[in-house]
MDAnalysis code that builds the backbone (N, CA, C; Angstrom):
import MDAnalysis as mda
import numpy as np

u = mda.Universe.empty(75, n_residues=25, atom_resindex=np.repeat(np.arange(25), 3), trajectory=True)
u.add_TopologyAttr("name", ["N", "CA", "C"] * 25)
u.add_TopologyAttr("resid", np.arange(1, 26))
u.add_TopologyAttr("resname", ["ALA", "ARG", "HIS", "GLN", "ARG", "THR", "LEU", "ALA", "ILE", "ALA", "ILE", "LYS", "ARG", "ALA", "ARG", "GLU", "ILE", "GLY", "LEU", "LEU", "PRO", "TYR", "VAL", "ALA", "LYS"])
u.atoms.positions = np.array([
    [15.472, 1.849, -4.163],
    [14.541, 2.187, -5.252],
    [13.880, 0.237, -5.254],
    [14.488, -0.440, -5.150],
    [13.889, -1.667, -4.535],
    [13.061, -1.606, -3.337],
    [12.709, -1.166, -2.228],
    [12.289, -0.890, -1.030],
    [11.306, 0.123, -1.256],
    [11.662, 0.929, -2.133],
    [10.284, 1.867, -2.235],
    [9.325, 0.513, -3.218],
    [9.831, -0.071, -4.279],
    [8.977, -0.903, -4.994],
    [7.953, -1.791, -3.880],
    [8.835, -2.190, -2.735],
    [7.315, -3.406, -2.107],
    [7.084, -2.350, -1.446],
    [7.434, -1.070, -0.851],
    [6.042, -0.548, -0.001],
    [5.048, -0.173, -0.824],
    [5.218, 0.233, -2.296],
    [4.278, 0.625, -2.867],
    [3.041, -0.711, -2.895],
    [3.691, -2.064, -3.454],
    [2.908, -3.187, -2.973],
    [1.773, -3.201, -1.911],
    [3.042, -2.988, -1.108],
    [2.234, -3.980, 0.442],
    [1.088, -2.758, 0.143],
    [1.930, -1.039, 0.020],
    [0.197, -0.269, 0.489],
    [-0.913, -0.727, -0.672],
    [-0.798, -1.072, -1.603],
    [-1.495, -1.458, -2.511],
    [-2.631, -2.909, -2.117],
    [-1.569, -3.390, -1.391],
    [-2.733, -4.802, -0.932],
    [-2.968, -4.149, 0.252],
    [-2.823, -3.135, 1.020],
    [-3.353, -2.687, 2.240],
    [-4.730, -2.021, 2.222],
    [-4.515, -1.008, 0.336],
    [-5.731, -0.284, 0.221],
    [-6.964, -1.432, -0.124],
    [-6.284, -2.263, -1.258],
    [-7.454, -3.654, -1.431],
    [-8.219, -3.655, -0.260],
    [-7.635, -4.561, 1.074],
    [-8.136, -4.975, 1.975],
    [-8.899, -4.196, 2.669],
    [-8.374, -2.588, 2.706],
    [-9.121, -1.777, 3.746],
    [-8.506, -1.568, 4.533],
    [-7.834, -1.842, 4.651],
    [-6.292, -1.872, 6.192],
    [-6.151, -0.470, 6.257],
    [-5.900, 0.323, 5.009],
    [-5.423, 1.792, 5.195],
    [-6.088, 2.831, 4.687],
    [-7.062, 2.621, 4.757],
    [-8.533, 3.724, 4.039],
    [-7.081, 4.977, 3.993],
    [-6.729, 5.764, 4.861],
    [-6.307, 6.632, 4.562],
    [-5.569, 7.107, 3.633],
    [-4.770, 5.697, 2.972],
    [-4.130, 5.768, 2.106],
    [-4.441, 5.846, 0.516],
    [-6.028, 4.877, 0.884],
    [-6.743, 5.281, -0.545],
    [-7.349, 6.310, -1.003],
    [-7.400, 7.422, -0.086],
    [-7.505, 8.484, 0.205],
    [-6.921, 9.275, -0.658],
])
């Protein structure tokens, strides 16, 4: 569960900086 939370934070950050546009989609 903790790993999943870390992953979500990483994705959120990536979305903000625009590193993962496909994720933001």
